[in-house]
C-alpha positions in Angstrom: -23.1 -14.8 -26.1 -20.0 -15.8 -28.0 -18.1 -12.8 -26.6 -19.2 -13.5 -23.0 -18.2 -17.2 -23.4 -14.7 -16.2 -24.5 -14.4 -13.9 -21.5 -15.6 -16.6 -19.2 -13.0 -19.0 -20.5 -10.3 -16.3 -20.0 -11.2 -15.6 -16.5 -11.7 -19.3 -15.6 -8.2 -20.2 -16.9 -6.6 -17.2 -15.4 -7.6 -18.2 -11.9 -7.0 -22.0 -12.2 -4.3 -23.0 -14.6 -0.6 -23.1 -13.8 0.9 -22.4 -17.2 -0.4 -19.1 -18.7 1.9 -18.0 -21.6 0.5 -14.7 -22.6 -2.2 -12.2 -21.6 -2.7 -8.7 -23.1 -5.4 -6.1 -22.4 -5.6 -2.9 -24.4 -7.4 0.3 -23.4 -9.7 -1.3 -20.8 -12.2 0.6 -18.7 -13.5 -0.9 -15.4 -16.3 0.6 -13.5 -17.5 -0.9 -10.2 -20.0 0.6 -7.7 -22.6 -0.8 -5.3 -21.3 -4.4 -5.9 -21.9 -4.3 -9.6 -19.4 -3.6 -12.3 -18.6 -3.5 -16.0 -15.4 -4.2 -18.0 -15.0 -3.1 -21.6 -12.0 -2.4 -23.8 -10.4 -2.5 -27.3 -8.8 -6.0 -27.3 -8.1 -8.9 -25.0 -5.7 -11.8 -25.9 -5.0 -14.9 -24.0 -2.7 -17.9 -24.7 -2.1 -21.1 -22.9 0.0 -23.6 -24.9 -1.7 -24.2 -28.2 -4.9 -22.5 -27.1 -5.3 -18.9 -28.2 -8.3 -16.8 -27.4 -8.9 -13.3 -28.8 -11.7 -10.9 -28.2 -12.3 -7.6 -29.9 -14.2 -5.0 -27.9 -14.8 -7.2 -24.8 -17.8 -6.1 -22.7 -18.8 -7.9 -19.5 -21.0 -7.1 -16.5 -19.9 -8.6 -13.2 -20.6 -8.7 -9.4 -17.9 -8.1 -6.8 -18.5 -7.8 -3.0 -16.4 -8.8 0.0 -14.1 -10.9 -2.2 -16.7 -12.7 -4.2 -16.4 -12.3 -8.0 -19.3 -13.5 -10.1 -20.9 -13.0 -13.5 -23.7 -14.8 -15.3 -24.6 -15.1 -19.0 -27.3 -17.4 -20.0 -26.6 -20.8 -18.5 -23.1 -19.8 -17.6 -22.7 -18.9 -13.9 -19.1 -18.2 -12.8 -18.0 -17.6 -9.2 -14.6 -17.1 -7.6 -14.3 -16.3 -3.9 -11.1 -14.5 -2.9 -12.2 -14.7 0.8 -13.1 -11.8 3.1 -9.6 -11.7 4.5 -8.0 -10.8 1.1 -6.8 -7.2 0.8 -8.7 -6.8 -2.5 -12.0 -7.8 -0.7 -12.0 -4.4 1.0 -12.6 -2.6 -2.4 -16.2 -1.4 -2.7 -15.8 1.0 -5.6 -13.4 1.3 -8.5 -13.0 3.0 -11.8 -10.2 2.7 -14.3 -9.6 4.3 -17.7 -7.1 3.5 -20.3 -5.8 0.3 -18.6 -3.3 -1.7 -20.7 -1.5 -4.8 -19.4 0.9 -7.3 -20.8 2.0 -10.6 -19.2 4.4 -12.8 -21.1 5.8 -16.0 -19.5 9.5 -16.1 -18.9 9.8 -12.4 -19.9 8.0 -9.7 -18.1 4.8 -8.1 -16.7 3.8 -4.5 -17.4 0.7 -2.4 -16.7 -0.1 1.2 -17.5 -3.2 3.2 -16.6 -4.3 6.8 -17.3 -6.7 7.0 -14.4 -7.6 4.9 -11.4 -9.9 5.5 -8.5 -10.2 3.0 -5.7 -12.5 3.2 -2.6 -11.4 0.8 0.1 -12.3 0.4 3.7 -9.3 2.5 4.5 -10.5 5.4 2.3 -10.5 6.6 -1.3 -7.4 7.1 -3.5 -7.1 8.5 -7.0 -4.1 8.0 -9.3 -4.3 10.0 -12.6 -1.4 7.9 -14.1 0.8 5.0 -13.1 3.2 2.5 -14.6 4.3 -0.9 -13.3 6.9 -3.2 -14.8 8.4 -6.4 -13.4 10.8 -9.1 -14.6 12.3 -12.2 -13.2 12.4 -16.0 -13.2 9.2 -17.9 -14.1 7.3 -19.7 -11.4 4.7 -22.5 -11.3 1.6 -20.3 -11.3 0.7 -16.8 -12.5 0.1 -15.5 -9.0 3.4 -16.8 -7.8 5.1 -15.8 -11.0 4.0 -12.2 -10.8 4.9 -12.0 -7.1 8.4 -13.3 -7.7 8.9 -11.3 -10.9 8.1 -8.0 -9.1 10.2 -8.9 -6.1 13.1 -9.8 -8.3 13.1 -6.6 -10.3 10.1 -4.3 -10.1 9.3 -0.7 -10.6 6.2 1.4 -9.8 6.0 5.0 -10.9 3.1 7.3 -9.9 3.3 11.1 -10.7 0.4 11.8 -8.4 -1.7 10.1 -5.7 -4.8 11.9 -4.3 -6.6 11.0 -1.1 -10.2 11.7 0.2 -10.7 13.4 3.5 -10.5 10.2 5.6 -7.3 9.1 3.9 -5.8 12.6 4.0 -6.1 12.8 7.8 -4.7 9.3 8.3 -1.7 10.1 6.1 -1.0 13.4 8.0 -1.3 11.6 11.3 1.2 9.0 10.3 3.6 11.9 9.6 3.0 13.3 13.1 0.8 16.1 12.0 -2.3 16.8 14.2 -5.5 18.3 12.9 -4.0 18.7 9.5 -4.4 16.9 6.2 -2.2 15.9 3.3 -4.4 15.4 0.3 -1.9 14.2 -2.2 1.6 12.7 -2.7 3.8 13.4 -5.8 6.6 11.7 -7.7 6.1 8.3 -6.1 8.8 5.9 -7.0 9.2 2.3 -5.8 12.1 0.2 -7.0 12.5 -3.5 -5.9 15.7 -5.4 -6.6 16.0 -9.0 -5.3 13.4 -8.4 -2.6 15.0 -5.1 -1.3 12.9 -2.0 -1.9 13.5 1.8 -2.0 10.5 4.1 -1.8 10.5 7.9 -2.2 7.8 10.5 -2.7 7.0 14.2 -2.1 4.4 15.3 0.5 3.3 19.0 0.7 2.8 20.5 4.2 3.8 24.2 4.0 6.8 23.0 2.0 7.4 20.0 -0.1 9.1 17.3 1.9 10.8 14.3 0.4 10.1 11.0 2.3 12.3 8.0 1.8 11.8 4.4 3.0 13.6 1.2 2.5 13.3 -2.4 3.6 12.6 -5.8 2.1 9.6 -7.7 0.7 8.9 -11.4 0.7 5.9 -13.4 -0.6 4.8 -16.4 1.5 3.2 -18.5 -1.1 1.7 -21.2 1.2 -0.1 -18.4 3.3 -0.7 -16.0 0.4 0.9 -13.2 2.5 3.1 -10.3 1.4 5.6 -9.7 4.2 7.0 -6.1 4.1 9.9 -5.5 6.5 10.4 -1.8 7.1 14.0 -1.0 7.8 13.6 2.8 7.8 11.3 5.7 6.9 12.6 9.2 7.1 11.9 12.8 6.2 15.3 14.4 6.2 17.0 13.3 9.4 13.7 12.6 11.2 12.4 9.0 11.5 8.7 8.3 10.6 9.0 4.5 10.9 7.4 4.2 14.3 4.5 6.5 13.4 3.8 4.7 10.1 3.7 1.3 11.8 1.5 2.5 14.6 -1.0 4.1 12.2 -1.2 0.9 10.2 -1.7 -1.1 13.3 -4.4 1.2 14.7 -6.3 1.2 11.4 -7.4 -2.4 12.2 -7.7 -3.5 8.6 -8.8 -7.1 8.3 -6.2 -7.8 5.6 -3.2 -6.0 7.2 -1.3 -6.9 10.4 1.7 -5.2 11.9 4.1 -7.4 13.9 7.2 -5.5 15.0 8.8 -4.1 11.9 6.8 -6.3 9.6 3.7 -5.4 7.7 1.7 -8.5 6.7 -0.7 -8.1 3.8 -3.1 -11.0 3.1 -3.8 -11.8 -0.6 
């Protein structure tokens, strides 16, 4: 009960306070399927002002479906509704191994994972390893802080990203390939500097093709929208921009809208 109460306080403050100073997760596993999930790990630390909470070997069962996060332990019943329009609400299955994360106010945010599988309304993707790091000026809340840090100076590195059959066909179609599939992307690199981004990755179709994209990203805090403006997307001298935008638009995701060259993602 004591351990669950500590985790309850951590989650509660993480969503509602405006001045989180420090959060660290070490070697966390998350497994979620059929609306029910479990989080466990080696250590969890949280600091807000003079309040410090630490938990060794955290273990918590939770419920997540269509944006509603909930867990109950004894007389504690915690609920937080992201809303059905939120991009994360489309996740119906997830597993993560070896997740470590560090957030320190006024300094940086970093996350590493040795294995992540996510099943979303748009398909299933598997990432065997990834690394994210961001730094920038502090903001008034952790959500806004992370958004502005990553848009000021952010880096995402994924050696490999695998797709299921549905996603594979969608990716191939966006590249103008009919009746074919691209089941994985390699050497994915996303670098953001002062809201301008450069993305590159390798896609194999007969040969390995290097795809490059660039543009700008902005976070509309009042609307909780990530606005991605795609300037260009090319493989060699050939443009993929129109095809990528059309495929995203035709996918009819509740949380993603395409307006001209802009991709609007609801959070």
